C-alpha positions, 0 to 999 in steps of 0.5 A: 412598231408593228410587224407589218412596219418592220416588214415593210421597213426591211423590204424598203431597205432591201429594195434600196440596195438592189437599186444601188447594186444595180447602178454601174459605177462611173468610169473613172478618167484622169482630167486633162490631156496627155502629149507625144511627139512622133515622126510621120513615115514622110519625116514630118514631126507631129503631136498626137495627144490624149484627152481625159483618158480612162485610168486604169486602162492600157492605152497603146499610142497611136501614131498616125502615118508613122512606120508601123511599131514606131515609138513616140517620145517627149510625152507630156502629162498634162492631167491630174493623175500619174502617167506610167509610160512604157517602152513596149505596146500593151504596157509590157516590159521592164522599161517604164517611167512615171510622169507626175501630173503637170510634168514632161520627159526629154524628147529621147524617152521613147514610148508606145503604151501609157496607163493612168493611175 
């Protein structure tokens, strides 16, 4: 092999590496749906859901029409990832529970945030 072809091969390899490093990695997401129940300010029962939620990001559970700061309840994890639900917002606090894929919890389990692994 000549020096010229070696230099060209090294240059091509370096260019390929730079191109691969510049392409952003795809975002990881749990596939499926996560559901939770809540009571509106008017006293109606409602269901919230997250479709294909992002993995590794804390999600505060929205409860439209509920009193500010009200907890949701009865989480159901119909995704393919483990969901860890927290009583506190922003996935904080010592009170949390892990739900395996396809599992749900009772109406007594109160939640305000969730993170998927």
